[in-house]
Structure formats: C-alpha cells, structure tokens
N, C-alpha and C positions, 0 to 999 in steps of 0.2 A: 545492294541486294533488295529484291522486292519482298513484300510481305509474304507472298506465296513461297518464295525461295527460303525465307527465314523459317517458315512453317515446316518445309521439307527438311531443312537442316536440323531443326529441333526433333523431328520424328527420327531422323537418322542418328542423332546423338543419343536419344533414348534407347534405340535399338542396340547401338554399340555398348552403352552402359549396361543394359540388361544381359548382353552376351559376354561381358567382361573384357571388351575391347576398347581401344581409345580412338578418338578422332585425331588421326595423325595429319600432318601438313599435306602429304600427297593425297590422302582420302578427301580432305576438305577441298583441295585444289581441283580434283577430278569432279567432285559433286558440283562445285561452283561453275566449272566449265560446262557441265551438262545443263545446269539450270539456266545459265545466262546465254547459251547458244540457241540456235534454231534447229538443233538436231532432233529430228523426229525418229528416224531409224538410223542406227549407226553400228558399226562393228568395232571391236576392240582396237584393231590396227589403225582404223580410220581415226578413232579418238586419239590414239597415241600420236599419230601424225599431226592432227589438228593442234594438239597441245604443244608439240615441238615447234610448229610454224608460228604459233601465237607467242612464243618466247616464254612459256610457262617454265617454272623451275623444272629441272631435269627429273622426269619421272620415268622409271624403267617400264618396258613393255610388260614385264612380269607383274609389276605393281598395278598397272592398268587392269590386267586380267583378274588379279586377285580382288581388287577393289570393286570391279564390276560385279563379281559374284557376291560380294558382301552387300552391295546395293540391291541386288536381286533378292537376296535372303531377307533384307530389311524392308522390302516392299516398296522401294523407291523406283526400281526399274523392272521391266519385264524382259525376259530373254526368250526369243522366238527362234526356233530352228528352221532354217531355210532348206537345208538338205542334210545329208548324212554328216557333213563336216563343217557346215557354215551356220553361224548364228548372228542375229542382230539384236540390239537392245533398243528399248524405247521407254521414255518416262511414263510412269503410271499416274502420278498426281495430277489431278485436274482433267483427266481424260476419261471419257466413257469407253465401255467395252466396244471393240470393233474387230473386224477380221481383215484379212489381207489378200490382195491379188499381186502376184509376183511375176514380173516379166523374166522369162528364162533366157532371153537374149541380152538385154541391157541391165537387168537387175532392178529396174524401177519397181518400187513398192507403192501400191495404191491401197489406202484404207477405205473400208466401207462398213456400213452398218445396215442391217436389214431386219426389221421387226418380224417379218414372216418366217425367216430362218430361225430366229430366237424362239418364236412361238412353237415352231415345229419341233425343235430340240427339246423344249420343255414338255411338249405333249408326248414325245417318244420316251423321254425319261420317266414320266408318270406312268405310261403304259407298261414299261419294263420294271417299274418299281425301283428305279435307280436314282440315287441322290447325287446329282452332279455338283461339283465344286467350282469348276471352271472348264473352259474349252478354248480351242484355237482352230480356226478354219483358215486354211491357206489354199488359194486357187492359183495354179501355175498355168502360164500361157504366154501370149504375146501382147504387149501394150499396143495401142493404136499406131504409134510411130514405127515400132518394129514390124508390126503386121503389114504395114503398107509398103515396106521395103522389099 
C-alpha cells in the first residue's frame, strides 16, 4: 500500500471509530481495491464484478452498496447521480474539484475544470447572498466517437 493509501485508510479508520463502527474485512478489502485500482468512475455493480473477477474474498453485492455509502459519508468517495436511477462513485483524496461531461450513448465520462465557470458561480452566489458548500455540474451529450457515428 502506498503512503497515500495508508493516509486514506487512517482517515477512514478514524471516521469509523468516531461513528462507533468497525473496520471489517470486507470494508478494508473494498477500500484497498478502490485505492489500488485505476478506477476513476465506477458503479457499485461494476466494483462488485471487478472484485469477483480479481478473486477477492466473497463480498456480497449488498455489502458493496453499504460500504460505498459509508465511504461517501466518511469523505473518501464522492457519489454522483447520472440520471434518476444511476450513480457512480469516484475517489476524493488527492483530486481537485472538477465537473463532468457524460455521453448519453456510450456512457463515457469526461472530467473537466474551468476557472471561468467557477468564478461565475462564485459571483452569482455573492450577488444572491448565497453561501455555497459544493456543487456538481454535469453536461449530457455525445462524445466525439459517438457523435461521428
């Protein structure tokens, strides 16, 4: 495990301890799988399948869903809603804020960051005397590969 992974594990352990929960073997296995993989955006079923294919100890789909929610509450992952019934997760640690473009045909997710959009949001919040805590911008359309078909 890398130093960054150890740091994330320690943050998660503290969160669990503060909430009166334990670091169970399945929780640890899921967190380690997320930290050691190249998963940028993933859904619960995809993670469950990846764990099964990697020969990880048997972890039920329900445990994956429950643990992902604990990781979100603990500030380790972000949960982003794609549509009314679909979500994906992404690691928060070591990543700057960014927004997403989502292809409605193939599902490809492209991250982007644009300082002008951030500045505009800040200005509008100031004008409206609104104190923003966070935001999520999602743009839906067609990636270049799907648009050319």
